[in-house]
C-alpha positions as CSV (number, residue, x, y, z in Angstrom):
1,M,112.1,92.9,126.9
2,F,112.5,93.2,123.2
3,A,111.2,89.7,122.7
4,K,107.8,90.5,124.8
5,A,107.8,93.8,123.3
6,K,107.7,92.6,120.0
7,K,105.0,90.0,120.6
8,K,103.0,92.4,122.7
9,S,103.0,94.3,119.6
10,M,102.5,91.3,117.0
11,M,99.5,90.5,119.2
12,H,97.9,94.5,119.0
13,A,98.7,94.2,115.3
14,A,97.2,90.7,115.2
15,I,93.7,92.1,116.4
16,W,93.6,95.1,114.3
17,S,94.4,93.3,111.1
18,V,91.7,90.4,112.1
19,C,89.1,93.6,112.2
20,L,90.3,94.2,109.0
21,L,89.9,91.4,107.4
22,V,86.7,90.7,108.7
23,L,85.9,94.3,106.8
24,A,87.2,92.9,103.3
25,A,85.4,89.5,104.4
26,V,81.8,91.5,104.9
27,M,82.4,94.0,102.0
28,L,83.2,91.1,99.5
29,F,79.9,89.1,100.8
30,A,77.7,92.2,100.3
31,T,78.9,92.1,96.6
32,G,77.9,88.6,96.5
33,F,81.9,88.1,95.3
34,G,81.0,89.9,92.4
35,V,84.5,90.4,91.0
36,F,85.2,86.5,91.1
37,K,82.6,86.3,88.5
38,L,84.7,87.7,86.2
39,L,87.5,85.5,86.4
40,G,85.7,82.9,83.8
41,G,84.2,85.7,82.0
42,P,80.3,86.2,81.4
43,K,78.0,83.1,80.2
44,N,76.2,83.2,76.8
45,I,72.6,83.5,78.2
46,H,71.3,81.6,74.9
47,R,73.4,78.6,75.6
48,M,72.2,78.1,79.3
49,T,69.5,75.8,80.9
50,A,67.0,77.5,83.4
51,D,68.9,75.6,86.1
52,E,72.0,77.6,85.5
53,M,71.0,80.7,85.6
54,P,70.4,81.8,89.1
55,G,73.3,83.9,90.3
56,A,75.5,83.7,87.1
57,Y,77.0,86.6,85.7
58,V,75.6,86.5,81.8
59,E,76.2,88.1,78.1
60,A,72.7,88.3,76.6
61,D,72.4,89.7,72.6
62,L,69.2,91.5,73.3
63,D,67.4,91.0,69.9
64,W,63.6,90.8,70.7
65,L,61.6,92.5,73.3
66,V,57.8,93.1,72.7
67,D,56.7,94.1,76.0
68,Y,57.4,95.1,79.6
69,Y,55.9,94.0,83.2
70,A,56.9,96.3,85.5
71,Y,58.8,100.0,85.8
72,T,59.8,102.3,88.8
73,K,59.4,105.9,88.7
74,R,60.8,108.2,91.3
75,N,59.9,112.1,91.1
76,S,57.5,111.3,88.3
77,K,60.0,110.2,86.0
78,T,60.6,106.4,85.0
79,V,64.1,105.2,86.1
80,E,63.4,101.3,85.3
81,R,62.0,99.3,83.5
82,E,61.3,95.1,83.3
83,Y,61.1,93.7,79.8
84,I,60.0,90.3,79.0
85,F,62.8,88.5,77.5
86,G,63.2,85.5,75.7
87,T,66.5,83.1,75.1
88,D,67.2,80.7,72.3
89,R,66.0,78.1,74.5
90,N,62.5,79.3,75.0
91,I,63.4,80.5,78.2
92,F,61.5,83.6,79.6
93,M,62.7,85.6,82.2
94,G,62.5,89.4,83.0
95,V,65.6,92.1,82.2
96,A,65.8,95.0,84.4
97,C,67.2,98.0,82.6
98,R,68.3,101.8,83.6
99,G,69.5,104.9,81.9
100,D,71.0,105.0,78.5
101,V,70.3,100.9,78.5
102,M,66.6,101.4,79.4
103,E,66.4,104.0,76.3
104,K,68.1,101.5,74.4
105,A,65.6,98.6,75.2
106,Q,62.7,100.9,74.8
107,D,63.8,101.8,71.3
108,L,64.3,97.9,70.6
109,M,60.9,97.2,71.8
110,E,59.3,99.9,69.6
111,E,61.2,98.8,66.6
112,C,59.9,94.8,67.8
113,Q,56.0,95.9,67.7
114,A,56.6,98.2,64.4
115,Y,58.0,94.8,62.8
116,I,54.7,92.7,64.6
117,D,52.8,95.5,62.9
118,G,54.5,94.7,59.5
119,E,55.5,98.4,60.0
120,T,59.3,97.5,59.2
121,D,60.6,94.3,57.9
122,R,63.9,93.9,60.3
123,I,65.3,94.5,63.5
124,T,68.3,96.9,63.5
125,K,68.4,98.1,67.5
126,N,69.7,95.0,69.1
127,F,72.2,95.4,71.6
128,V,74.5,93.3,73.8
129,V,74.5,93.2,77.5
130,T,76.1,91.6,80.3
131,G,74.9,91.6,83.8
132,T,73.9,89.2,86.4
133,I,70.7,87.2,86.9
134,V,69.1,87.8,90.7
135,E,66.5,87.4,92.2
136,M,63.5,89.7,92.1
137,D,62.0,92.0,95.0
138,A,58.7,90.5,96.1
139,E,56.9,93.5,93.7
140,S,58.6,92.5,90.5
141,K,57.7,88.9,91.3
142,R,54.1,89.7,91.7
143,F,53.8,91.3,88.2
144,F,55.9,88.9,86.1
145,K,53.5,86.2,87.5
146,D,50.3,88.4,87.0
147,Y,51.7,89.1,83.4
148,F,51.6,85.6,82.5
149,R,48.6,84.4,84.1
150,D,46.5,84.5,81.1
151,V,49.1,83.5,78.6
152,D,49.5,80.1,77.1
153,T,53.3,78.7,78.4
154,S,52.9,75.5,77.0
155,G,56.1,75.0,75.1
156,I,58.1,77.6,76.9
157,D,60.1,77.7,80.3
158,L,59.5,80.7,82.6
159,L,62.2,81.5,85.0
160,N,59.7,82.6,87.7
161,G,61.4,84.7,90.6
162,Y,64.7,85.4,88.9
163,Y,66.0,88.7,86.5
164,L,68.6,89.5,84.9
165,Q,70.2,93.0,86.5
166,V,72.1,94.6,83.6
167,N,75.3,96.1,84.3
168,W,75.3,94.1,87.8
169,L,78.6,92.5,88.9
170,G,77.2,89.8,91.6
171,N,74.6,91.4,94.1
172,M,75.0,95.1,93.1
173,H,75.7,97.2,90.4
174,Q,79.2,96.8,89.0
175,D,80.1,100.3,89.8
176,A,79.4,99.6,93.6
177,T,80.8,96.0,93.4
178,W,84.2,97.6,92.3
179,M,84.4,100.1,95.0
180,L,83.8,97.7,97.7
181,T,86.2,95.1,96.2
182,I,89.0,97.5,96.1
183,G,87.8,98.6,99.4
184,A,88.2,95.2,100.9
185,L,91.7,94.6,98.6
186,A,93.1,98.0,100.7
187,C,91.5,96.5,104.3
188,I,93.5,92.9,103.4
189,I,97.0,94.5,102.2
190,I,96.7,97.2,105.3
191,A,96.0,93.8,107.7
192,L,98.6,92.1,106.1
193,F,101.2,95.2,105.9
194,M,100.5,96.1,109.5
195,F,101.0,92.5,110.8
196,I,103.8,92.0,108.6
197,R,105.6,95.4,109.9
198,A,104.9,94.0,113.3
199,A,106.3,90.8,113.1
200,M,109.7,92.6,111.8
201,G,110.3,94.7,114.8
202,S,108.7,98.2,113.9
203,G,107.1,98.7,117.2
204,Q,110.5,98.3,119.0
205,K,112.6,100.8,116.4
206,K,112.6,104.0,118.2
207,L,114.4,101.7,120.9
208,L,116.5,99.8,119.1
209,A,117.7,103.0,117.4
210,Y,118.4,104.5,120.8
211,C,120.3,101.6,122.0
212,A,122.4,102.1,118.9
213,K,123.0,105.5,119.2
214,S,124.2,105.2,122.7
215,E,128.3,104.7,123.4
216,N,127.9,101.0,124.4
217,P,124.8,99.5,122.7
218,E,124.5,96.2,124.0
219,A,125.0,97.2,127.6
220,T,122.2,99.8,127.2
221,R,120.1,97.4,125.7
222,E,120.6,95.1,128.6
223,R,120.1,97.8,130.6
224,L,116.9,98.5,129.3
225,E,115.6,94.9,129.1
226,Q,116.6,94.8,133.2
227,F,114.1,98.1,133.2
228,W,111.6,96.1,131.2
229,Q,111.5,93.6,133.7
230,E,111.9,95.0,137.1
231,T,110.1,98.6,136.7
232,P,105.9,98.5,136.9
233,V,103.4,99.8,134.9
234,I,102.4,103.0,136.7
235,G,99.1,104.2,134.9
236,K,100.4,104.4,131.3
237,L,103.9,104.6,132.0
238,R,107.5,102.3,133.4
239,M,109.5,104.7,134.9
240,N,112.9,105.2,137.0
241,E,115.4,107.8,137.2
242,E,116.8,107.2,134.2
243,W,114.1,106.2,131.6
244,M,110.1,106.3,131.0
245,I,108.6,104.4,128.4
246,Y,104.8,104.1,127.2
247,E,103.1,102.2,124.7
248,E,101.2,103.5,121.6
249,G,99.8,101.2,119.8
250,A,101.4,98.4,118.5
251,K,105.0,101.0,119.2
252,Q,106.5,101.5,122.4
253,K,108.3,104.8,123.0
254,L,111.1,105.9,125.3
255,L,111.6,109.2,127.1
256,E,115.1,110.1,129.1
257,T,113.4,110.9,132.7
258,P,116.4,113.6,133.4
259,H,115.2,115.6,130.6
260,I,111.6,115.8,131.7
261,I,110.9,119.2,133.8
262,W,107.5,119.5,133.9
263,A,104.2,117.2,134.3
264,Y,100.6,118.3,134.1
265,Q,97.1,116.5,133.3
266,S,95.4,117.8,130.4
267,T,91.4,118.0,130.4
268,T,89.4,117.6,127.3
269,Q,85.9,118.9,127.5
270,H,84.0,117.4,124.8
271,R,80.7,119.6,123.3
272,T,78.4,119.1,120.7
273,N,76.4,122.0,119.8
274,G,77.2,123.5,123.4
275,I,76.2,120.6,125.3
276,K,78.9,118.7,127.4
277,T,79.1,115.2,125.8
278,G,82.1,114.1,128.0
279,K,85.6,114.6,128.8
280,T,89.1,113.0,127.9
281,Y,92.5,113.1,130.0
282,A,96.4,113.0,129.1
283,L,99.2,113.1,130.9
284,M,101.1,116.1,129.3
285,L,105.1,115.4,129.9
286,C,107.4,118.6,128.5
287,D,111.1,118.4,128.1
288,D,114.3,120.8,128.2
289,Q,113.9,121.0,124.6
290,G,110.8,122.0,124.4
291,K,108.8,118.9,123.2
292,T,105.8,118.3,125.1
293,T,104.4,114.4,124.7
294,A,100.7,113.5,125.8
295,L,100.3,110.3,126.9
296,G,96.3,109.5,126.8
297,A,94.6,108.3,130.1
298,S,91.9,107.9,132.7
299,E,92.0,110.8,135.2
300,K,92.8,107.8,138.0
301,E,95.7,106.9,135.9
302,V,97.0,110.6,135.3
303,Q,96.6,111.1,138.9
304,E,98.8,108.2,139.7
305,M,101.8,108.6,137.4
306,L,101.5,112.3,138.6
307,A,101.6,111.1,142.3
308,Y,104.9,108.7,141.7
309,M,106.8,111.7,140.3
310,D,106.0,113.8,142.6
311,E,107.6,111.3,145.2
312,H,110.3,109.8,143.1
313,F,111.5,113.0,140.8
314,P,112.0,116.0,142.3
315,H,113.1,117.4,139.4
316,I,110.1,117.7,137.8
317,V,107.9,120.6,138.3
318,L,103.8,118.9,138.5
319,G,101.1,121.3,137.9
320,Y,99.7,124.1,135.6
321,K,99.7,127.7,136.0
322,Q,100.1,130.4,132.8
323,E,103.1,131.8,134.6
324,L,104.4,128.4,134.4
325,D,103.3,127.4,130.6
326,H,104.7,131.7,129.7
327,L,108.3,130.5,131.6
328,Y,108.6,127.5,129.8
329,R,108.3,128.8,126.6
330,S,110.6,131.6,127.2
331,D,113.4,130.5,130.0
332,R,113.5,126.8,130.2
333,A,116.9,126.6,132.1
334,R,115.2,128.9,134.8
335,F,111.9,126.4,134.4
336,R,114.5,123.5,135.7
337,Q,115.2,125.7,139.0
338,L,111.6,126.0,140.3
339,R,111.2,122.8,141.6
340,Q,114.6,122.8,143.8
341,E,113.7,126.6,144.7
342,A,110.0,126.1,146.1
343,P,107.3,123.3,146.5
344,A,104.9,122.5,143.2
345,P,102.4,125.0,142.7
346,A,99.0,125.4,144.0
347,A,96.2,123.3,142.2
348,V,94.8,126.5,139.4
349,S,92.9,125.5,136.1
350,A,93.9,127.0,133.1
351,P,91.4,129.3,131.7
352,V,88.5,127.4,129.4
353,A,89.0,128.0,125.6
354,E,85.9,129.4,124.2
355,P,85.3,127.2,120.9
356,A,84.9,128.8,117.9
357,A,81.9,127.0,116.8
358,P,79.5,125.2,118.8
359,T,80.4,121.9,117.4
360,E,84.4,122.4,118.5
361,D,86.1,121.0,121.9
362,T,87.2,123.4,124.7
363,I,90.2,122.6,126.7
364,D,90.4,122.5,130.7
365,R,94.3,121.7,132.1
366,D,93.9,121.0,135.7
367,M,96.7,120.7,138.2
368,F,97.8,117.7,139.7
369,D,96.6,117.5,143.5
């Protein structure tokens, strides 16, 4: 049993682990694997050829800006400008600046124009930026091309279709890249943690602890092995006169059948804005210590489990009534005697709880019939 249960737990964990790893890969792909560009540090843009630039993470000393070819406005406010920038190798390209960087670039551009007009004899507002050279959008490509349409470009290279996005790391702003990278790393860690725990038998931990607490742990383990092999699954449960075992995710959990004294179906009616959107069902198992276990299942599965209990476990009271609920909470010793004294109560549903707000769920508790 334990080997098969462990294998099943590992399969369950593997499915979730693969999903998390795929999600991590998608997040890293969305960033253009930007964080890996940090490993070698930014390249000096002034030492690069045009062929080396697309997709590169670079550092640029902006010391000469004389014009821009495009800008972006939102709510009548300029949020981005794309300036003309030339490297030491006479490669001219766009450089897209936002926020504080855009303000610095604008100050530098005005100083460069003043230098050209003879109003100043030196450039003092140069500054260094880092970013990624990425492909322009369609509009930027058109504006960049139009800017150089009537310009003599002999002796220079134009990096058509690409620009330096300042503060970008990969395919997006560095802040977004770091957020997605951290998210991807968290997914990878959780995936590995889930699978390793399953491989180490964490799903069977409670079963093993139950065996260890018994008078004869080895004998109990052997009987559990036999129980698992010989007992079919009814709905969501393996059950006999001694135990009930169900699976919750990658874990197997055990209940002692003699201590279960009440079972009934719980029906949750979901509503959104007052409109019914569906129902979910659960088998409620209540023990003689006041603990209730909810086992989610389909309505058919719940009825199958209740029918099996009705036939095989005469000590379990079946069905829901408010009187039963009150007695269970106040006098469980008296509650145990009900099935011995009288037949199971007739099918009566508990009152439907009214939601506190239109978006909350209501709950119907239906009787086994």
